[in-house]
C-alpha positions in Angstrom: 90.6 84.8 77.1 86.9 84.2 77.4 85.0 85.8 74.5 83.1 88.9 75.3 85.0 89.9 78.4 87.5 92.7 78.7 88.9 93.9 82.0 86.6 93.8 85.0 87.6 96.0 87.9 86.3 95.7 91.5 86.3 98.6 93.8 86.7 97.0 97.2 88.1 93.6 98.1 85.5 92.4 100.7 83.1 89.5 100.8 81.0 90.7 97.8 83.9 91.2 95.5 85.5 87.9 96.6 82.3 86.0 95.8 81.9 87.6 92.4 85.6 87.0 91.6 85.3 83.4 92.6 82.2 83.0 90.4 83.8 84.7 87.4 87.0 82.6 87.6 84.8 79.4 88.0 83.0 80.5 84.8 86.2 80.7 82.9 87.2 84.4 83.1 91.0 84.5 83.3 92.7 86.2 86.2 94.5 88.7 84.0 91.1 90.0 83.0 90.3 91.0 86.6 91.7 93.6 88.9 90.7 94.8 92.3 91.3 98.0 94.2 91.1 98.6 97.9 92.7 100.6 100.7 93.1 97.4 102.8 96.2 95.4 102.2 95.1 92.0 103.7 92.2 91.3 101.3 94.2 92.5 98.3 97.1 90.2 99.1 94.7 87.3 99.7 93.0 87.8 96.3 96.3 88.2 94.6 97.6 84.9 96.1 94.4 83.0 95.5 93.8 84.1 91.9 97.0 85.8 90.7 95.0 88.9 89.7 96.3 92.4 89.7 95.7 94.5 92.8 96.0 98.2 93.4 95.2 100.9 95.9 93.9 103.6 93.6 90.2 103.3 92.8 90.3 105.8 89.9 93.1 103.9 88.3 91.2 100.6 88.6 88.0 102.2 87.2 89.8 103.8 84.3 91.3 100.4 83.2 87.9 98.6 83.3 86.0 97.9 80.0 
């Protein structure tokens, strides 16, 4: 785990979230420190497959788990 980071949650799995996730992973943030929530299944599955991060459909749950 990279020092100073807890869990980062993204509400929405579109282009902006994808770019930020890519940057965080490139900077050394581990995929288990990231989660994303969206109503759309396609982008969620893509992010899960690409980064192995947790995905969910409930925005409130995602926000409540963020640090």
